[in-house]
C-alpha positions in Angstrom: 0.1 -0.1 0.2 1.1 3.4 -0.6 0.7 6.7 0.8 0.2 10.2 -0.6 -0.1 13.9 1.3 -1.9 15.9 -1.5 -2.9 19.1 -2.0 -5.9 19.8 -4.6 -6.6 23.5 -5.6 -10.5 23.2 -7.3 -11.5 25.8 -9.9 -14.6 27.6 -8.9 -17.0 25.2 -11.2 -15.9 22.3 -9.0 -16.1 23.8 -5.6 -19.5 21.4 -4.9 -18.2 18.2 -7.1 -17.8 15.0 -4.6 -14.3 14.6 -5.9 -13.2 13.3 -2.5 -15.8 10.8 -2.4 -15.4 9.7 -6.0 -11.6 9.1 -5.5 -13.1 6.5 -2.5 -15.8 5.1 -4.7 -14.4 4.9 -8.4 -10.6 4.5 -7.7 -10.8 2.2 -4.3 -8.8 5.1 -2.3 -8.9 5.7 1.3 -9.0 9.8 1.4 -8.4 11.6 4.7 -8.9 15.4 5.0 -6.3 17.1 7.0 -7.2 20.7 6.3 -9.0 22.8 3.7 -10.4 26.3 2.9 -13.7 26.5 0.6 -15.3 29.4 -0.6 -17.6 30.2 -3.5 -14.4 31.0 -5.9 -11.6 29.2 -4.7 -11.0 26.1 -2.7 -8.0 23.9 -1.5 -7.8 20.6 0.5 -4.9 18.4 1.7 -5.9 15.0 1.7 -3.9 11.6 2.6 -4.7 9.1 0.4 -3.9 5.3 0.5 -4.3 2.5 -2.1 -2.1 0.9 -4.7 0.3 3.0 -6.8 -1.5 2.3 -9.8 -4.7 3.0 -8.3 -3.6 6.6 -6.9 -1.8 7.1 -10.2 -5.5 6.8 -11.8 -7.1 8.8 -9.5 -4.9 11.4 -9.6 -5.1 11.6 -13.6 -8.8 11.6 -13.3 -8.7 14.6 -11.1 -6.3 16.4 -13.1 -8.5 16.1 -16.2 -11.2 17.6 -14.3 -9.1 20.7 -13.9 -8.0 20.4 -10.5 -4.3 21.1 -9.4 -2.4 18.5 -7.9 0.4 19.1 -5.6 2.1 15.9 -4.2 3.1 17.3 -0.7 5.0 13.8 0.1 5.1 10.1 -0.7 5.6 7.4 1.3 5.3 3.4 0.9 3.5 1.7 3.7 
């Protein structure tokens, strides 16, 4: 299992989208929100995600395709 700490920055049109939920449902990832800031025109969240490297990579590719900026804060193999 791999664990990554990520910062996701959302464009205004995706602020209310269930992105974290979909990462769990569609990609089998466990996501824990550590902090965040949400407003009408800007939002970001720091997540710790766990799963296989392949599933994490697929989930992050999907998030990026939606227009969400992903910053890898640290990676760790568990």
